[in-house]
C-alpha positions as a Markdown table, in Angstrom:
| # | Residue | x | y | z |
|---|---|---|---|---|
| 1 | Met | -11.3 | -40.0 | 65.5 |
| 2 | Trp | -14.0 | -39.9 | 68.1 |
| 3 | Ile | -17.3 | -38.5 | 66.9 |
| 4 | Pro | -20.3 | -38.1 | 69.3 |
| 5 | Asn | -23.4 | -40.0 | 68.4 |
| 6 | Tyr | -26.3 | -38.0 | 66.9 |
| 7 | Thr | -29.1 | -37.7 | 69.4 |
| 8 | Met | -32.7 | -37.1 | 68.4 |
| 9 | Pro | -34.9 | -34.8 | 70.4 |
| 10 | Lys | -36.6 | -36.3 | 73.4 |
| 11 | Ile | -40.2 | -36.9 | 72.3 |
| 12 | Val | -42.9 | -38.2 | 74.5 |
| 13 | Asn | -43.9 | -41.8 | 73.9 |
| 14 | Cys | -41.7 | -42.3 | 70.8 |
| 15 | Ala | -39.1 | -44.8 | 72.1 |
| 16 | Asp | -40.6 | -47.7 | 70.2 |
| 17 | Ser | -43.2 | -46.0 | 68.1 |
| 18 | Pro | -44.0 | -46.6 | 64.4 |
| 19 | Gln | -42.6 | -44.4 | 61.7 |
| 20 | Gly | -45.9 | -42.6 | 61.4 |
| 21 | Val | -45.7 | -41.3 | 64.9 |
| 22 | Met | -42.1 | -40.1 | 64.4 |
| 23 | Asp | -43.1 | -38.4 | 61.2 |
| 24 | Lys | -45.9 | -36.6 | 63.1 |
| 25 | Ala | -43.4 | -35.4 | 65.7 |
| 26 | Glu | -41.2 | -34.0 | 62.9 |
| 27 | Gln | -44.3 | -32.4 | 61.4 |
| 28 | Ile | -44.9 | -30.6 | 64.7 |
| 29 | Leu | -41.3 | -29.5 | 65.1 |
| 30 | Asn | -41.2 | -28.2 | 61.5 |
| 31 | Gly | -44.4 | -26.3 | 62.0 |
| 32 | Ala | -43.1 | -24.8 | 65.3 |
| 33 | Ile | -39.9 | -23.3 | 63.8 |
| 34 | Pro | -41.4 | -20.4 | 61.8 |
| 35 | Glu | -43.8 | -19.7 | 64.7 |
| 36 | Phe | -41.0 | -19.2 | 67.1 |
| 37 | Leu | -39.0 | -17.2 | 64.6 |
| 38 | Lys | -41.9 | -14.9 | 63.8 |
| 39 | His | -43.4 | -14.4 | 67.2 |
| 40 | Gly | -40.6 | -15.2 | 69.7 |
| 41 | Tyr | -40.8 | -17.7 | 72.5 |
| 42 | Ser | -43.1 | -15.9 | 74.9 |
| 43 | Cys | -45.7 | -15.0 | 72.2 |
| 44 | Thr | -45.9 | -18.4 | 70.6 |
| 45 | Ser | -48.6 | -20.6 | 72.0 |
| 46 | Met | -49.3 | -24.3 | 71.7 |
| 47 | Asp | -52.5 | -23.4 | 69.9 |
| 48 | Arg | -50.6 | -21.5 | 67.3 |
| 49 | Ile | -48.1 | -24.3 | 66.9 |
| 50 | Ala | -50.9 | -26.9 | 66.5 |
| 51 | Lys | -52.5 | -24.8 | 63.8 |
| 52 | Ala | -49.2 | -24.1 | 62.0 |
| 53 | Ala | -48.3 | -27.8 | 62.1 |
| 54 | Gly | -51.7 | -28.9 | 60.9 |
| 55 | Val | -52.4 | -31.2 | 63.9 |
| 56 | Ser | -54.9 | -31.2 | 66.7 |
| 57 | Lys | -54.1 | -30.0 | 70.2 |
| 58 | Gln | -54.5 | -33.6 | 71.4 |
| 59 | Thr | -52.0 | -34.8 | 68.9 |
| 60 | Leu | -49.6 | -32.0 | 69.9 |
| 61 | Tyr | -49.8 | -32.8 | 73.6 |
| 62 | Ser | -49.4 | -36.5 | 73.0 |
| 63 | His | -45.9 | -35.8 | 71.6 |
| 64 | Phe | -44.8 | -32.8 | 73.7 |
| 65 | Ser | -46.1 | -32.2 | 77.2 |
| 66 | Asp | -45.7 | -28.4 | 77.1 |
| 67 | Lys | -44.1 | -25.6 | 75.2 |
| 68 | Asp | -40.9 | -25.7 | 77.2 |
| 69 | Gly | -40.4 | -29.4 | 76.3 |
| 70 | Leu | -41.2 | -28.7 | 72.6 |
| 71 | Phe | -38.8 | -25.8 | 72.4 |
| 72 | Thr | -36.1 | -27.8 | 74.2 |
| 73 | Ala | -36.5 | -30.6 | 71.7 |
| 74 | Leu | -36.3 | -28.1 | 68.8 |
| 75 | Val | -33.1 | -26.6 | 70.2 |
| 76 | Glu | -31.6 | -30.1 | 70.5 |
| 77 | Arg | -32.6 | -31.1 | 67.0 |
| 78 | Ile | -31.2 | -28.0 | 65.4 |
| 79 | Ala | -27.9 | -28.2 | 67.3 |
| 80 | Cys | -27.5 | -31.9 | 66.4 |
| 81 | Glu | -28.3 | -31.3 | 62.7 |
| 82 | Lys | -25.7 | -28.5 | 62.5 |
| 83 | Phe | -23.2 | -30.7 | 64.3 |
| 84 | Gln | -23.7 | -33.4 | 61.7 |
| 85 | Met | -23.4 | -31.1 | 58.8 |
| 86 | Val | -20.0 | -29.7 | 59.9 |
| 87 | Trp | -18.4 | -32.1 | 62.3 |
| 88 | Ala | -19.4 | -35.6 | 61.1 |
| 89 | His | -16.5 | -35.5 | 58.6 |
| 90 | Pro | -13.3 | -37.1 | 60.2 |
| 91 | Leu | -10.5 | -34.6 | 60.7 |
| 92 | Glu | -7.8 | -36.4 | 58.8 |
| 93 | Gly | -4.9 | -35.1 | 56.7 |
| 94 | Pro | -2.3 | -32.3 | 56.8 |
| 95 | Pro | -3.3 | -29.6 | 59.3 |
| 96 | Asp | -3.4 | -26.7 | 56.8 |
| 97 | Gln | -5.8 | -28.7 | 54.6 |
| 98 | Val | -7.9 | -29.9 | 57.5 |
| 99 | Leu | -8.3 | -26.5 | 59.1 |
| 100 | Arg | -9.0 | -24.7 | 55.9 |
| 101 | Glu | -11.7 | -27.2 | 54.9 |
| 102 | Leu | -13.2 | -27.2 | 58.4 |
| 103 | Ala | -13.4 | -23.4 | 58.5 |
| 104 | Lys | -15.0 | -23.4 | 55.0 |
| 105 | Arg | -17.7 | -25.9 | 56.2 |
| 106 | Ile | -18.4 | -23.9 | 59.3 |
| 107 | Leu | -18.9 | -20.7 | 57.3 |
| 108 | Met | -20.8 | -22.2 | 54.4 |
| 109 | Glu | -23.2 | -24.2 | 56.5 |
| 110 | Asn | -24.1 | -21.2 | 58.8 |
| 111 | Ile | -23.5 | -17.8 | 57.3 |
| 112 | Asp | -26.4 | -17.8 | 54.9 |
| 113 | Asp | -28.8 | -19.8 | 56.9 |
| 114 | Glu | -31.2 | -17.1 | 58.0 |
| 115 | Asp | -33.5 | -19.5 | 60.0 |
| 116 | Tyr | -30.6 | -20.9 | 61.9 |
| 117 | Leu | -29.2 | -17.4 | 62.7 |
| 118 | Gly | -32.7 | -16.3 | 63.8 |
| 119 | Phe | -33.0 | -19.3 | 66.0 |
| 120 | Cys | -29.6 | -18.5 | 67.6 |
| 121 | Arg | -30.8 | -15.0 | 68.4 |
| 122 | Leu | -33.9 | -16.5 | 70.0 |
| 123 | Ile | -31.8 | -18.9 | 72.2 |
| 124 | Ile | -29.6 | -16.0 | 73.2 |
| 125 | Ala | -32.7 | -13.8 | 74.0 |
| 126 | Glu | -34.2 | -16.6 | 76.2 |
| 127 | Ser | -30.9 | -17.8 | 77.8 |
| 128 | His | -31.1 | -15.3 | 80.7 |
| 129 | Lys | -34.5 | -16.9 | 81.7 |
| 130 | Arg | -33.6 | -20.4 | 80.8 |
| 131 | Pro | -29.9 | -21.1 | 80.8 |
| 132 | Asp | -30.7 | -24.8 | 80.4 |
| 133 | Leu | -31.7 | -24.0 | 76.8 |
| 134 | Ala | -28.2 | -22.6 | 76.1 |
| 135 | His | -26.7 | -25.6 | 77.7 |
| 136 | Val | -28.6 | -27.9 | 75.5 |
| 137 | Phe | -27.3 | -26.0 | 72.5 |
| 138 | Leu | -23.7 | -26.0 | 73.7 |
| 139 | Arg | -23.7 | -29.7 | 74.8 |
| 140 | Asn | -25.0 | -30.8 | 71.3 |
| 141 | Leu | -22.9 | -28.5 | 69.1 |
| 142 | Ile | -20.2 | -26.3 | 70.5 |
| 143 | Gln | -18.8 | -28.6 | 73.3 |
| 144 | Pro | -18.3 | -31.7 | 71.1 |
| 145 | Ala | -16.9 | -29.6 | 68.3 |
| 146 | Ile | -14.2 | -28.1 | 70.6 |
| 147 | Glu | -13.4 | -31.6 | 71.9 |
| 148 | Ile | -13.0 | -33.0 | 68.3 |
| 149 | Leu | -10.7 | -30.2 | 67.2 |
| 150 | Thr | -8.7 | -30.3 | 70.5 |
| 151 | Thr | -8.1 | -34.0 | 70.0 |
| 152 | Tyr | -7.0 | -33.4 | 66.4 |
| 153 | Leu | -4.6 | -30.7 | 67.4 |
| 154 | Lys | -3.1 | -32.9 | 70.1 |
| 155 | Asp | -2.5 | -35.6 | 67.5 |
| 156 | Cys | -0.4 | -33.1 | 65.4 |
| 157 | Pro | 2.8 | -32.7 | 67.4 |
| 158 | Gln | 4.5 | -31.0 | 64.5 |
| 159 | Leu | 2.3 | -28.0 | 65.2 |
| 160 | Lys | 3.9 | -27.6 | 68.6 |
| 161 | Ile | 0.8 | -26.2 | 70.2 |
| 162 | Ala | 1.1 | -25.5 | 73.9 |
| 163 | Asp | -2.6 | -25.5 | 74.6 |
| 164 | Pro | -4.7 | -27.4 | 72.0 |
| 165 | Glu | -8.0 | -26.7 | 73.7 |
| 166 | Ala | -7.4 | -22.9 | 73.9 |
| 167 | Thr | -6.3 | -23.0 | 70.3 |
| 168 | Ala | -9.5 | -24.9 | 69.3 |
| 169 | Arg | -11.6 | -22.4 | 71.1 |
| 170 | Ile | -9.8 | -19.5 | 69.3 |
| 171 | Phe | -10.3 | -21.1 | 65.9 |
| 172 | Val | -14.0 | -22.0 | 66.3 |
| 173 | Gly | -14.7 | -18.8 | 68.3 |
| 174 | Ala | -13.2 | -16.5 | 65.6 |
| 175 | Leu | -15.5 | -18.1 | 63.0 |
| 176 | Ile | -18.6 | -17.9 | 65.1 |
| 177 | His | -17.8 | -14.3 | 66.0 |
| 178 | Phe | -17.4 | -13.5 | 62.2 |
| 179 | Ile | -20.8 | -15.1 | 61.4 |
| 180 | Leu | -22.5 | -13.2 | 64.3 |
| 181 | Ile | -21.0 | -9.9 | 63.4 |
| 182 | Gln | -21.4 | -10.0 | 59.7 |
| 183 | Arg | -24.8 | -11.7 | 59.5 |
| 184 | Gly | -26.4 | -11.7 | 62.9 |
| 185 | Leu | -25.6 | -8.0 | 63.5 |
| 186 | His | -25.6 | -7.0 | 59.8 |
| 187 | Gly | -22.0 | -5.9 | 59.9 |
| 188 | Gln | -21.2 | -6.8 | 56.3 |
| 189 | Ser | -22.1 | -3.3 | 55.1 |
| 190 | Leu | -20.2 | -1.5 | 57.8 |
| 191 | Met | -17.1 | -3.7 | 58.0 |
| 192 | Pro | -17.0 | -6.1 | 55.0 |
| 193 | Met | -14.3 | -8.7 | 54.7 |
| 194 | Asp | -13.5 | -11.5 | 52.3 |
| 195 | Thr | -13.9 | -14.7 | 54.3 |
| 196 | Ser | -10.7 | -16.1 | 52.7 |
| 197 | Arg | -8.7 | -13.4 | 54.6 |
| 198 | Leu | -10.1 | -14.6 | 57.9 |
| 199 | Val | -9.7 | -18.3 | 57.1 |
| 200 | Glu | -6.1 | -18.1 | 55.7 |
| 201 | Ser | -5.0 | -15.9 | 58.7 |
| 202 | Leu | -6.5 | -18.4 | 61.2 |
| 203 | Val | -4.8 | -21.4 | 59.4 |
| 204 | Gln | -1.4 | -19.6 | 59.2 |
| 205 | Met | -1.7 | -18.6 | 62.8 |
| 206 | Ile | -2.0 | -22.2 | 63.9 |
| 207 | Val | 0.1 | -24.0 | 61.3 |
| 208 | Asn | 3.0 | -21.4 | 61.0 |
| 209 | Gly | 2.6 | -19.4 | 64.1 |
| 210 | Gly | 1.5 | -16.4 | 61.9 |
| 211 | Thr | 5.1 | -16.0 | 60.7 |
| 212 | Glu | 4.2 | -16.1 | 57.0 |
| 213 | Leu | 1.5 | -13.4 | 57.3 |
| 214 | Lys | 3.6 | -10.3 | 57.1 |
| 215 | Arg | 2.3 | -6.9 | 58.1 |
| 216 | Gly | 0.7 | -5.1 | 55.2 |
| 217 | Thr | 0.0 | -8.3 | 53.1 |
| 218 | Glu | -3.2 | -10.1 | 52.6 |
| 219 | Pro | -4.1 | -13.5 | 51.2 |
| 220 | Ser | -5.4 | -13.4 | 47.6 |
| 221 | Pro | -9.2 | -13.6 | 47.4 |
| 222 | Asn | -10.4 | -17.2 | 46.9 |
| 223 | Pro | -13.4 | -17.6 | 44.6 |
| 224 | His | -14.5 | -20.6 | 46.7 |
| 225 | Tyr | -15.3 | -18.3 | 49.7 |
| 226 | Pro | -18.1 | -15.8 | 49.7 |
| 227 | Val | -17.3 | -12.1 | 50.0 |
| 228 | Ile | -19.5 | -10.5 | 52.7 |
């Protein structure tokens, strides 16, 4: 199963640098995250980032030439980290088991990560001004994820799926939509749902064409899934 290589953020003058320099870059990125989350992109300055990271402005600019470059590197790093957490596991085994475990990883790694959800809101808010930021996020997380799942579905002829790519988009998209509605838009109090209902319905829709999920019935709650 093909898995894209993890790519580290593009950091100025770090191609052959010692570990201490890379650690300093990580220190800067870690210091920048809460500043962007608290103040937004436009109200976060390089001065504020340098202070939060505990480095001088000279050190900051020696690693990142400007705020745009730093934020782009941060978007890339976060997208790559999320990709590794969820999609680095090879998709091998029976489709129902693979899809169920994949859905569980997507939900568990994202639904309670407030910093990640906040950063997603920030990317969406800035995307109309800088669509390249959204493209960085999509290229390093969503696009390769869809490609991996599409390839797996193509390799499962027993599923008889006419359009594996569209099916992969429906599967991933439904889970992302659920996370954004329930957590990003605080919908859990207005329209709560046990995540096992969503996961089992998605799995049955793909594996059995939805024939086993009869009207008026619901999958039994699974204690391994959070109720939100």
